[in-house]
TILOMAR-173663 format. One record per atom (N, C-alpha, C): x, y, z. Coordinates in steps of 0.001 Angstrom, whole numbers, plus 500000, padded with zeros to 6 digits. Example, Ala and Ser with C-alpha at 12.3 -4.5 7.8 and 13.67 -1.06 7.14 Angstrom:
<drenmis>
513190494310507800;512300495500507800;513200496700507800;512850497750507080;513670498940507140;512900500030507870;
</drenmis>
This chain:
<drenmis>
496153549739482751;496694548811481762;497303547604482411;498130547910483424;498814546806484127;497815545836484758;496671546404485208;495628545591485838;495082544571484834;494855545030483577;494293544136482566;495319543106482109;496580543496482080;497636542532481684;497738541437482767;497652541823484050;497689540847485100;496512539888485038;495320540427484686;494139539598484558;494331538569483437;494919539059482312;495151538137481153;496133537062481516;497201537454482234;498213536442482643;497594535429483573;496795535882484528;496123534977485487;495211534013484737;494454534574483751;493558533716482959;494326532669482152;495465533083481615;496312532136480812;496838531046481697;497325531392482912;497880530405483825;496794529418484242;495605529940484579;494501529102484974;494066528180483852;494018528699482644;493617527905481500;494622526780481230;495915527128481390;496953526122481203;496857524999482217;496588525379483476;496445524392484526;495261523473484294;494160524058483869;492943523272483568;493221522303482455;493886522801481396;494195521966480219;495111520834480625;496115521128481481;497041520091481931;496293519011482731;495341519453483554;494545518502484341;493703517616483408;493133518211482358;492301517457481461;493082516465480635;494354516781480325;495150515906479454;496106515035480246;495994515034481567;496917514226482387;496802512767482002;497946512150481625;497975510723481286;499275510146481769;499185508974482411;500373508225482790;500276506818482237;501359506288481686;501302504962481166;501362503922482324;501483502675482007;501364501596482983;502481501614484028;503610502353483698;504686502475484673;504837503873485218;503752504649485099;503674505986485690;504819506928485213;505252506760483976;506229507694483447;505651509102483488;506435510026483968;506016511419484063;505483511805485424;505102510847486235;504667511154487570;505895511107488512;506168512228489135;507398512334489920;507180511773491342;508036510841491732;508017510316493077;508807511299493980;508598511228495286;509241512192496184;510773512040496282;511301510877495931;512735510633495958;513145509933494662;514438509851494460;514968509194493255;514515507723493169;514127507332491999;513608505942491790;514697505096491122;514971503953491677;515922502990491103;515204501784490577;515910500953489808;515316499786489187;516071498525489564;515325497527490048;515886496198490277;515287495278489237;516172494780488337;515683493897487247;515972492448487621;514999491601487483;515181490206487851;514261489334487026;514538488007487057;513729487068486291;512812486315487247;511538486352486925;510522485671487749;509464485113486854;509129483868487062;508086483194486329;508306483318484784;509567483055484400;509930482984482971;509827484337482274;510026485432483004;510015486737482340;510909487708483145;511451488670482450;512288489683483043;511383490835483510;511457491128484822;510593492157485404;511438493257486015;510837494416486159;511506495575486728;510761496032487981;511454495943489082;510868496381490372;511481497729490687;510631498766490746;511110500082491040;511062500315492548;511988501106493051;512053501334494491;512786502643494754;512507503218495940;513255504360496454;514136503867497616;515346504341497658;516300503953498677;516957505246499160;516559505766500293;517029507066500753;517678506975502125;518552507868502406;519235507877503690;520686507347503542;521389507361504634;522798506917504685;522878505432504389;523602505109503323;523721503697502939;524563502890503939;525300503581504811;526097502928505830;525347502814507163;524142503295507219;523399503272508488;523060501810508852;523152501562510156;522787500216510645;521293500173511014;520592501274510759;519151501321511007;518466501374509633;517863500236509251;517256500089507939;515765499703508109;514938500365507340;513491500079507426;512923499961505992;512070498987505814;511426498698504518;509921498962504685;509381499840503820;507981500219503901;507212499586502719;506261498710503037;505509497982502036;504098498581501894;503785499020500695;502565499773500414;501312498880500355;500160499530500382;498870498875500260;498427498685498829;497246498113498642;496777497775497276;496432498974496414;495857500008497031;495346501122496264;496399502228496028;497620501969496448;498665502967496325;499982502290495942;501050503062495963;502390502475495772;503361503320496569;504651503184496333;505654503763497250;505576505243497473;505001505996496544;504991507441496669;504260507944497920;503308507152498437;502481507698499556;503209507638500874;504440507106500902;505253507060502121;506043508326502323;505888509326501523;506781510505501559;506952511129502975;505848511461503581;505939512133504913;506549511185505954;506184509929505911;506752508974506854;508262508845506654;508669508725505395;510087508597505081;510894509791505547;510363511018505331;511084512207505740;511245512251507251;510266511787508008;510376511715509460;511419510665509859;511433509541509151;512393508487509467;513830508913509146;513990509715508122;515332510209507782;515881511084508919;515012511782509607;515458512589510735;515960511700511889;515505510454511902;515927509499512924;517123508666512464;517705509068511313;518912508451510766;518668507053510211;517431506791509730;517118505506509112;517467505554507625;517886504430507113;517928504220505654;516551503612505319;515843504276504410;514430503939504148;514303503366502706;513752502187502612;513556501534501299;512053501346501083;511603501857499934;510191501842499596;509987501233498207;509739499934498132;509572499270496811;508116499437496324;507988499478494995;506706499226494322;506673497762493997;505725497044494538;505644495618494204;505327495451492718;505698494301492148;505336493989490773;503822494132490659;503394494827489600;501943495053489392;501454496363489920;502342497127490574;501953498383491206;502907499529490841;502355500760490869;503182501906490700;504028501923489445;505317502142489581;506219502235488484;506856500875488080;506466499794488794;507013498519488507;506290497865487353;506845496730486836;506302496034485668;504868495605485949;504063495622484871;502686495128484882;502641493959483873;503002492771484301;503035491627483355;501666491259482848;501636490696481649;500355490204481088;499802489065481932;500681488224482428;500284487129483286;501300486949484389;500814486738485606;501712486568486747;500923485866487837;501508484856488444;500831484154489534;501132484897490818;500276485833491146;500468486661492332;500198485826493599;501052485963494545;500889485410495878;501693486260496808;501334486214498107;502113486994499059;503463486365499269;503573485039499064;504870484414499126;505763484907498010;505197485079496796;505994485568495650;506418487025495861;505460487873496302;505820489287496510;506837489418497643;506714488555498678;507749488579499733;509091488140499242;509077487121498349;510346486611497782;510965487676496890;510147488403496126;510669489530495303;511313490580496192;510678490865497323;511232491853498261;512528491366498855;512593490064499183;513853489499499695;514981489623498634;514620489336497377;515626489435496301;516127490857496139;515220491827496321;515641493230496245;516652493524497374;516311493084498587;517216493322499720;518562492659499502;518556491424498971;519779490723498635;520621491532497664;519962492099496650;520700492881495661;521347494119496260;520795494616497392;521309495777498056;522255495408499198;522447494102499408;523349493659500454;522768493829501855;521454493868501920;520764494076503238;520369492719503793;520790492454505013;520517491139505652;519481491240506761;519191492453507243;518244492594508334;517659493996508288;516348494094508531;515676495405508501;514383495355509275;513902496503509658;512534496625510169;511603496519508979;510631495660509064;509677495483507955;508331496073508376;507856497031507604;506583497690507881;505617497407506740;504380496991507071;503400496725506037;502071497375506363;501520498099505394;500208498749505535;499213498102504608;497987497880505144;496893497360504329;497299496017503694;497211495868502337;497619494646501676;499097494404501927;499884495486502058;501308495349502378;501520494655503699;500523494695504592;500624493973505822;500551492462505599;499787492039504605;499721490622504273;501062490142503691;501687491004502917;503011490734502378;504021490671503502;503953491636504395;504937491740505484;504809490565506445;503571490151506778;503381489039507678;503905487740507040;503610487565505778;504104486364505064;505615486386504986;506190487568504692;507664487743504635;508256487320506032;507630487776507094;508184487514508434;508163486022508775;507187485287508235;507162483829508440;508181483125507570;508256483532506282;509117482826505317;510588483224505411;510848484448505874;512223484979505866;512509485683507204;512220484991508273;512348485588509604;513718486136509906;514750485507509296;516148485949509587;516411487369509075;515556487883508189;515738489210507657;515046490273508506;514210489863509449;513313490775510151;513917491179511491;514189492463511621;514613493026512890;513364493220513786;512366493950513260;511069494074513857;510021494049512748;508816493622513121;507712493616512194;506633494615512711;506251495542511838;505251496516512222;504120496449511216;502928496124511685;501758495990510814;500795497118511080;500524497902510046;499626499086510175;498284498780509520;497279498677510311;495947498360509768;496073497370508567;496690496219508863;496913495261507786;495626494578507361;495513494262506088;494514493294505668;494968491914506191;494079490939506097;494451489563506428;494299489195507901;493660490069508704;493444489724510102;492207488838510293;491564488479509172;490499487505509127;490539486826507774;489951485630507692;490049484779506501;488898485177505557;489206486062504596;488138486542503687;487553485419502843;488374484473502471;487892483349501661;486869482475502381;486874482529503693;485909481755504460;484528482367504390;484471483657504215;483177484360504271;482676484895502927;483561485070501968;483183485662500676;483046484569499602;482172484809498654;482001483885497546;483273483850496691;483552482732496111;484694482589495200;484337483297493905;485254484158493439;484983484905492226;486122484693491218;485785484522489943;486769484451488886;487458485801488762;488668485798488273;489400487084488087;488632488004487125;487828487446486238;487029488319485348;486096489225486106;485637488778487253;484747489590488112;485478490860488544;486703490667489001;487468491820489487;487947492686488314;488264492070487198;488702492842486012;487605493756485534;486383493245485488;485257494078485041;485045495255485995;485186495024487282;485076496118488254;486171497159488079;487380496672487818;488489497606487629;488334498420486354;487886497800485280;487681498546484027;486634499623484185;485679499416485067;484609500372485291;484975501431486312;486155501357486876;486540502323487917;486610503743487390;486210504688488206;486265506099487884;486958506832489008;487499507999488720;488135508826489741;487112509206490820;485913509583490389;484860509953491338;484526508767492255;484427507593491659;484082506393492457;485196506051493449;486446506161493019;487598505870493913;487645506848495051;487415508143494724;487405509158495777;486268508912496753;485076508573496242;483934508298497101;484207507109497994;484821506060497474;485122504891498280;486102505249499420;487161505988499073;488142506346500087;487568507313501139;486750508260500669;486152509220501611;485288508495502622;484481507539502155;483583506786503036;484316505807503913;485241505026503323;485865503893504029;487154504263504745;487897505234504254;489188505594504848;489047506767505840;488211507736505512;488202509021506243;486898509340506908;486015508365507018;484755508521507748;483944509702507228;483951509885505908;483133510939505312;483812512285505191;484936512446505820;485684513721505733;486651513628504556;487073514808504109;488040514842503020;488914516084503110;490215515860503153;491186516959503135;491748517088501749;491957518318501255;492520518482499904;493854517738499720;494561517482500805;495817516749500707;495602515320500153;494419514776500443;494141513396499984;494045513332498440;493706514461497842;493592514482496364;494898514135495689;496002514507496326;497317514222495773;497544512736495620;496973511941496507;497175510524496463;496443509868495279;495516510611494680;494716510043493577;495267510477492193;496296511310492201;496835511806490899;497321510636490018;498095509690490542;498505508556489706;497327507816489075;496306507547489870;495133506847489342;494475507676488267;494347508957488462;493692509815487484;494428509740486154;495751509783486182;496531509728484938;496464508400484263;496440507296485022;496390505983484423;494990505684483880;493955506174484539;492581505951484022;492430506585482614;493142507657482376;493059508381481097;493974507787480015;494783506817480422;495771506256479512;495274505035478746;495845504807477603;495544503607476818;496011502347477523;496897502507478521;497383501358479288;496489500928480424;495385501612480638;494549501259481788;494105499807481780;493741499198480647;493332497772480695;494431496856481261;495710497197480983;496829496382481537;496907496588483034;496812497850483448;496845498138484880;495672497481485584;494484497593484972;493287497013485564;493392495512485693;494012494881484681;494215493429484740;495084493013485898;496183493753486107;497056493442487237;496343493739488565;495575494803488614;494795495096489801;493853493954490127;493283493387489072;492333492280489241;493071491032489737;494237490726489145;495008489555489514;495433489590490982;495714490801491479;496223490874492865;495131490734493910;493869490635493464;492811490271494429;492889488813494772;493448487980493878;493506486541494090;494033486144495469;495263486542495817;495794486097497090;495068486664498324;494419487817498148;493670488395499277;492588487430499738;491974486772498777;490852485869499097;491254484409499205;492401484058498600;492783482636498607;493833482276499682;494513483267500249;495552483007501238;495064483417502635;495027482467503517;494568482695504876;495706483135505766;496014484437505698;497192484989506417;497008484951507931;495767485124508391;495534485107509855;495943483773510452;495856482711509697;496246481385510210;497744481281510377;498496482167509721;499982482097509839;500500483060510901;499655483879511474;500109484857512491;500792484173513688;500327482986514148;501001482349515282;502420481876514920;502737481801513635;504064481365513205;505109482502513195;504640483722513402;505563484841513433;506386484839514749;507675484846514595;508565484803515755;509269486129515995;509184487071515066;509866488353515167;509098489242516157;509813490163516770;509159491192517616;508160491952516757;506926491999517166;505857492520516282;505045493598517024;504688494643516245;503860495738516719;502661495880515751;501480496022516297;500255496255515504;499804497665515800;499812498512514750;499332499888514851;497933499889514173;496907500039514979;495552499850514516;494673501081514732;494188501675513654;493156502684513725;491830501927513987;491220502131515125;490121501296515540;488800501576514797;488741502719514097;487503503008513323;487501502313511957;488607501674511586;488719501028510290;487685499944510123;487019499921508949;486002498911508672;486295498183507360;487566498258506894;487921497646505595;487668496128505651;486799495625504781;486479494212504764;486313493684503361;487387493296502692;487248492742501330;486230491603501246;485375491667500245;484372490647500066;483043490923500747;482964492056501426;481729492397502148;480535492422501187;480754492818499949;479661492944498999;479225491654498320;479932490564498571;479564489279497999;479855488135498961;479330488295500116;479456487214501157;478679485989500773;479139484859501246;478436483602501002;477067483647501667;476162482905501051;474797482862501602;474808482378503035;474121483072503866;474021482681505248;475061483265506157;476072483909505614;477171484492506424;476658485806507047;476716485873508367;476267487089509044;477444487860509690;478630487360509582;479782488014510177;479964489425509568;480273490386510421;480638491726510004;482147491737509738;482511491986508481;483932492031508122;484536493394508447;485801493393508839;486533494638508978;486321495362510323;486029494654511358;485865495278512680;487256495332513369;488021496355513005;489414496439513435;489520496670514955;488458497203515558;488475497349517023;488523496017517717;488134494938517001;488219493584517517;489391492827516877;489612493060515607;490648492300514870;492051492567515397;492345493797515828;493646494099516369;493922493307517634;492937493272518501;493092492526519776;493262491051519525;492524490507518555;492662489086518236;494044488766517671;494509489648516796;495878489441516207;496946489467517278;496782490366518256;497764490450519332;497839489131520089;496701488483520299;496666487182520973;497342486094520133;497207486204518820;497737485158517927;499259485287517745;499784486526517779;501207486717517573;501875486821518946;502587485802519327;503176485699520678;504072486883520979;503791487554522095;504635488652522567;504440489945521847;503446490040520979;503242491278520163;502658492392521015;502845493586520515;502355494809521181;501307495469520319;500164495789520911;499069496454520196;499049497936520552;499092498766519509;499018500219519671;497768500677518949;496726500939519720;495438501326519097;495324502841519030;494856503313517875;494652504737517600;493135504971517544;492534505314518627;491069505480518718;490588506569517771;489520506266517063;488896507248516201;489508507439514864;490569506661514524;491216506753513222;490888505512512398;490986505650511083;490587504553510184;491778503896509504;491561503516508257;492523502722507505;493772503456507161;493675504785506976;494832505599506558;495320506481507686;495720505849508776;496190506615509936;497370507515509585;498229507049508693;499422507832508344;499089509144507671;497869509272507109;497458510545506515;496393511239507349;495498510466507920;494383511061508642;494869511849509890;495848511313510574;496467512032511696;497923511620511756;498692512286510909;500086511873510747;500859511975512064;500635512989512868;501378513152514099;501094511993515069;499810511610515233;499492510495516097;500047509179515567;499999509015514232;500579507813513672;502105507719513938;502808508840513735;504252508806513922;504621508578515383;503772509054516271;504006508818517715;503957507320517963;502960506654517352;502876505185517525;504022504462516863;504375504901515662;505475504248514939;506801504426515705;507014505647516267;508214505880517026;508243505031518269;507102504806518907;507032503941520059;507493502521519691;507044502035518552;507424500711518075;508891500634517754;509412501667517098;510804501664516694;511765501821517859;511358502611518829;512288502930519933;512211501965521090;511180501109521154;511054500185522273;512201499210522266;
</drenmis>
C-alpha cells in the first residue's frame, strides 16, 4: 500500500512541476523570477520619463573594495551569481545593475539607446549610492558600455576589466544598415529552442551543460507573457548602438588600468548574417581581436583563455575566476 501511495505522490509532484513549467510567465520586469540577491530600485528621470533601474548591491557597504558588473545583451544581472559569491569571499562590495531595457528594469516604449546613455545611467546609480570609484567589469555588450564609461567617466574607474567584450571591431563598417523593424521582427519570432540552439553553437562550441538551462528561464517566462512585444521592442532598440557606435575607435582614449579577459574560441560577430556586398572580413575572431585591443589600449594586459568561448564565466568558471583574480590582485 505504501508503495502505491509513494508512486501517486511522485506522479502528483511530477505533474505539478510539468504544469508549472508549461504555465511559466514573467512580465516585462520579470516579476516572480527570483534574483540571487535582494533587488533594489533606483528611480530617475531620463529622456522626459521616470525610469526604474533595478540592481543588486551586496557585501559590506563600508568596504573600500567596490566592483560593478555590467551584463551582456542576452542576459541581465542574475547571471553574475557565482562570480559575485566568489567576490564576496574577497571582501568586495558587488553592484550588479540591470540596464534600462533589460531584466527587471524599465522597458520604455521609446528610448534613445546609446552606450553613452547607459554609461551615464550607471554613473547616476553610483552617485545615488555615494560611490566615487570602483572596478568596472563589462561582459559582451556590457563591455561596450564599460569601455564607453571608462572614456566618459574615467575618474570613477579604479580598474577596467573587459570580458569577451563586443565592440572590438566596427560592426557598422562591415554590416548593412538595418531599420529597427528588422531587429523587432527577429525578436518577435524568437523561440526558446532557437535561443538555446544559438547559445549552444556560438557560446559553448556545441556542448551543453544542464546548468546553462537556468540562464534561459527568464527568457522562457517572458516569451510566454503578453509583455513579450514590449520586451522584444527594447531588445530591438538596443541593437542600434551596437552597429552605430564605433567603440573600437575609442579604445586608445582609455586611460584607466585595463585588463582584457578573452576566451580565444569566441566567434561572436554581430552582423555576420547581413554583411555589406563585397565584405570578406570574418567577424568575431577573438583570437586576433584581443591582441589588437591590447595594442590599442595603452598599458593594458591581455589574459587569454585558450579553448573557451563567449561565456567563459560559465563554461569554465574556475579558469575564469583565476584570470579575474589575476586582474584584481595585480
